[in-house]
N, C-alpha and C positions, 0 to 999 in steps of 0.2 A: 192168381195167375198173372203169365210174366208177359202176356200179352197187350193188359192196361198200361196208360201212362203212364209217368211219375211228375208232381209235380212240386218240381225243383229247380232253382235258377241254372242257366245254362250255363257250362264251364267253362272259360277263355276260349281254351281249344276245341271246341266242338266248331264242327262244318255247319256250313252254311245248309247244308238240305237236310242234314240231320234237325237242325233245329226249325227250320219249315216246315218239317211234318210232324215237330213233336205240336209246336203250334195251334195245328191245323187237327190234328187229334184230338188237343187238350179241348180243344172249345168242343167237336163233334160229339166227342163221351163226355164231358164235363159239362160246360158250360153251355149249351145249346138251346135258344129261347130266351136266355136268360132266365130271373124270376128266382121264386124261393130254392130250395136245395131241401128237399126232404129225406133224399137216402143218400147213403151210402155208398157209395163205388163198391164195396166189400158187400151190401146188398144186393144188388142186381147179379153180380158174379157166381151169389150162391145161391140165390136164387133159379140161375140155371142148372146149377150144379147137383140142387136139391131136387129139381126136376128131370132131369138124365133119366137116372132109374123107372118112372114113372111113364114116362114118357115111351125108353123101347120096351119093354115090360108091356106095355096096352100096343104097341103097335104088333108085337105079338102075335099076343090076342085076335086085333082086328084084322089082318089079313092072314090070319090063322097058320101062322109060320113055325114049325117046330124042326125048321133045320137046324144040323149041328153047326152050323155059320151063325147061323142068327143070335143060338142061346151063346154061343163064344164072344159072337160083340156086344150082348148082352154084358155080360161077366166082367169085358174088359173097358168098355167104357162107363158099366154101371162103379164097376169097385174103385173107379179111378178115380169120377167121381165123390165115392164116399174116402176115397184117398185126400180129397185135397178141402172136404169138411175138417177131419179131420184135425190137419195140417192147420188149417186157420185157426179152431180154435186153442189149440195149442201152443202155437204160435204164428198170429196174425201180423201181415205185413202193414203198416204202421202206415204206407204210401196208398192204401185201397181203405182205408178211414175218413180219407175226404168228402165231403159233403158235393152232391152233384145234385141238377136242373135237372124237374124232369120228362124235358127232351132230352138231355145227357144218358142219362138211361136208358128212352127208349131205344135213344139211339146205338150206345152198347150191346145193346143187346138186336138189334134187328143188322147190325152192321158185322157184327162179329160173332158172341157168343149162339145168337139162336140157330147159324147155319154150323154149329159142331152139331141138331140134335138133326139136320138133313144128312148126315155120314149114315147113319142107322136105319135111319128111314128108308133110302135109297136099300141098301144090302135084305132089308127088313120086306119091304110090298115084294122085292123085288125087279126094280126098277132098276136095280143092276143087280145081270148073272154073271158073276164072277168067272173067268175062267184061269185061275192059278197057274206061273209057271213050276211048282210043283204040285206033285198032289195034298189032296185037302189036308189030311192029317198034317203032313211034314209043313205045308203055311201056315197051319191054325199053331203048330209047334212056334216059329218062329215068331209069328204075327203075335204068341201069349209071354213069348222069352221078352223081345222089346219092351211091349208095356210093362212085367214086372219089371225089366232094370231100367228103365226110362221110369219110374214111379219111386223108383230109390232111391236116386240120383237129384230127382229133383227134390225130395222130400229129404233127405239128410243135407244135401247144401241148402238151404232153406233153414234149417235147424240150425245150421255150424251160423250162417249171417245172422241168426235171430240170435245168436247164446254172444255171437264174438259183440256184436258192436251194440250188447246192451250195455257189456263191461266197457268197451274201450270205440270211440270210434278210432280205426286204423286197417291198412289193407290186409288183407286177407290171406296168408300164403300158403296156411299149410291145410290136411286135411285133402279134401275135396278139388280146396283151390288152389293146390300146391303143385298141380299138371294141368290145371283146365281154369280160365281166366273165367268162366262163364258158366259150368255147369249144370245152375238151378237153371238155363234156359235151355240145353243139351236136353236134359232129364225129360222138358215137355216137350220137345222137338223130337225124340224116340214114343211119348204117349198116342199124342198126337199124331207122328206118321205109321203108329202101328195099327189104328185107328183104319188111315188111310189104305192100308196094303188091304187092309180084312174087305174093304168096300170093291177096292179094286178098280174104281171107276175116275175116270175123269174130273170130275166137281169139286170134292176132298180135295185135290192137287190144285185147284184153282184159287181154291178158299187157304188152302196152307202155304202158298207163294204169297198172297195178299197178308196174310199173318203175319207172315216171318220177315217176307219182306217193307211191309209198311211198318211194321210196329217192331218184331224182334230186333231185325235192322239200327232200327233207328234208335231203341232203349241201350242196344249192348256199343254203339260208336258214340252214345254219349255216355253213356258209363264208364267207357275206356278216355274222354277225353277227362272227367272227372276222377277220374283214380292217376291220370298223369300228375298231378298237384302233391300227390307224396315223393317223397327224395327217395325211395328203392323199386320205382315204377320200374325205372329201364331194365334195372336187374331183372324184376321178378319177369317182365314183358319176354325181353330174351329168352326165360326158359320156362316158357308157358306154352299150350295153346288156345287159341282161341275160343273153338268148341272138340275141334276136333284133330290130332294130328296134319303136319303142312297148315291145319291153318293159323296163322300165327300174327 
C-alpha cells in the first residue's frame, strides 16, 4: 500500500516540510516505543487486507443488512483487498519488508489501516444513510467502475515498476508512466475514493484527506525530488502529469 512510509535517504532537493513529515511518520509507524522488531511492515498491511472481507461480511450478518448497497460495498472493498494480497504475493514491494517495532505496528493499524474498516461499518450499520446525487443503480455503477479501473491502474503500475527496477535502476518513462508520473498513487486514490463515494459520509473524507495529504503528498514530493537526479528528468516532467491533467 502506498500510504506507508519509505525508509530511504532524503534526496538533496527534498523540501523541508516533506522531510519533517517523513521523519514523524517513520517514527510513529516504524519505531514507536523502541525495542524488538518482530514484525514486517507488510504483515500489518496484509493483516488488515485479509481481515476486510470477514469484517464486512460479519457486519452484514450482525446488522442483518441485506440491501444492495451493503453487498456492493462488500464486493468492492473485499475484492480490492484480495487484489492487494495477490499483488503482494506476485511482486512484493521491498519497502514493506522492513522490520518495525510492536508500537509502530499498532500505531500504523490504529492511525491509518483500521480506519478503512470504519468506511464499511458506517454504511452497513446504518450510521450513514446516503442520499446519492444520482439514482442508486447509476451511483453504484459509477463507484464500481471507479473501483475496478483504480485497481487495474494500481496493479499494472506496481507490476511495471517491480519488473523494470529488477532489471535496471532507472527513470521509468514508458507504459503507464509515459503519461502519469505516479499512476500507482492515482490508482489507489481511485479505489478508496470509490469507497468514500459509496458510503457518502463526511468521516471517510476526513480519513482520506489525512492519508492523501499527510502521507501520499509527502511520498510523492520526496519521490519527485529523488527522480530529479536523473539527467532526463526535466524533459520527462514537462511531458507528463503528476496524477491528473493540469496537475503537473
